[in-house]
C-alpha positions in Angstrom: 52.6 -1.7 -152.0 50.1 1.1 -152.2 46.7 1.0 -150.5 45.0 0.7 -153.9 47.1 -2.3 -154.8 46.3 -4.0 -151.5 42.6 -3.3 -152.0 42.7 -4.7 -155.5 44.4 -7.9 -154.3 41.9 -8.2 -151.5 38.9 -7.8 -153.9 40.5 -10.3 -156.4 41.0 -12.8 -153.5 37.4 -12.5 -152.4 36.2 -13.0 -155.9 38.3 -16.1 -156.3 37.0 -17.6 -153.0 33.4 -16.8 -154.1 33.9 -18.3 -157.5 35.5 -21.4 -156.0 32.4 -21.9 -153.7 30.0 -21.4 -156.6 31.8 -23.8 -158.9 32.0 -26.4 -156.2 28.3 -26.1 -155.5 27.4 -26.4 -159.2 29.8 -29.3 -159.9 28.5 -31.3 -157.0 24.9 -31.3 -158.4 23.4 -30.3 -155.1 20.0 -28.7 -154.7 20.1 -25.3 -152.8 18.9 -27.0 -149.6 21.6 -29.7 -149.9 24.2 -27.2 -150.6 23.2 -25.2 -147.5 23.4 -28.3 -145.4 26.8 -29.2 -146.8 28.1 -25.7 -146.1 26.7 -25.8 -142.6 28.4 -29.2 -142.0 31.7 -27.7 -143.3 31.3 -24.7 -141.0 30.6 -27.0 -138.0 33.7 -29.0 -138.8 35.8 -25.9 -139.0 34.4 -24.7 -135.6 35.3 -28.1 -134.0 38.8 -28.3 -135.5 40.8 -26.6 -132.8 39.3 -28.8 -130.0 39.8 -31.9 -132.0 43.4 -31.0 -132.7 44.0 -30.3 -129.0 42.6 -33.7 -128.1 44.7 -35.3 -130.8 47.8 -33.7 -129.5 46.9 -34.8 -125.9 46.4 -38.4 -127.0 49.4 -40.6 -125.9 49.2 -42.6 -129.2 50.1 -39.4 -131.2 53.8 -39.3 -132.0 55.8 -36.7 -130.2 56.9 -35.1 -133.5 53.2 -34.5 -134.5 52.6 -32.8 -131.1 55.5 -30.4 -131.9 54.0 -29.7 -135.3 50.6 -29.0 -133.8 52.1 -26.7 -131.1 54.0 -24.9 -133.8 50.9 -24.5 -135.9 48.9 -23.1 -133.0 51.7 -20.6 -132.2 51.9 -19.6 -135.9 48.2 -19.0 -136.1 48.0 -17.1 -132.9 51.2 -15.1 -133.5 50.8 -11.5 -134.6 54.0 -11.8 -136.6 53.2 -13.1 -140.1 54.7 -12.8 -143.6 51.5 -11.0 -144.6 50.2 -8.8 -141.7 46.7 -9.8 -140.6 45.4 -6.2 -140.5 45.4 -6.0 -144.3 41.8 -6.5 -145.3 41.2 -9.5 -147.5 44.8 -10.7 -147.9 45.9 -10.6 -144.3 45.0 -14.2 -143.6 46.2 -15.7 -146.9 49.4 -17.1 -145.3 47.3 -19.0 -142.8 45.0 -20.3 -145.5 48.1 -21.8 -147.2 50.1 -22.9 -144.2 47.4 -24.5 -142.1 46.3 -27.1 -144.6 49.8 -28.0 -145.6 50.8 -28.6 -141.9 47.6 -30.5 -141.2 48.3 -32.7 -144.3 51.8 -33.4 -143.0 50.5 -34.2 -139.5 47.8 -36.5 -140.9 50.5 -38.6 -142.7 52.4 -39.1 -139.4 49.4 -40.2 -137.2 48.1 -43.8 -137.2 44.8 -44.2 -139.0 43.0 -45.6 -136.0 44.0 -42.6 -133.9 42.9 -40.2 -136.6 39.6 -41.9 -137.1 38.9 -41.7 -133.4 39.4 -37.9 -133.3 38.0 -37.2 -136.8 35.1 -39.5 -137.5 34.0 -39.5 -141.2 31.1 -37.1 -141.9 27.8 -38.5 -143.0 27.0 -37.7 -146.6 24.3 -35.2 -147.4 21.1 -37.1 -148.5 20.6 -37.1 -152.2 24.2 -36.1 -153.1 25.4 -38.9 -155.3 28.7 -37.2 -156.1 29.7 -37.1 -152.5 28.4 -40.6 -151.9 30.5 -42.1 -154.7 33.7 -40.3 -153.6 33.6 -41.7 -150.0 
């Protein structure tokens, strides 16, 4: 793959991410203030995710198999050896963007609901967002 091809893929990936965010904001019928609050809440949730996953793995009610999946995920994310090298701008983290949600979905299915709810309480809906209120 040449540098131009990698740059083109990176630009197309960034455009796809931006388009997804714009479409999500328009379909959710949020005002700009509500959309900013929702994005801020999502960002805070992402920042808290590693600590919550660590506490979830340390909980004695979490099945041992889930702990191994979470440890493996942490090693995969921290490892410099990836199918797509992280130093490639724009596309370097695409493998993590795909693998992390898949593993977390698998782990979520193995953990009892009460344990999950204790470590991941439901978010409060953004005021005035009827679409989000109806889907919860």
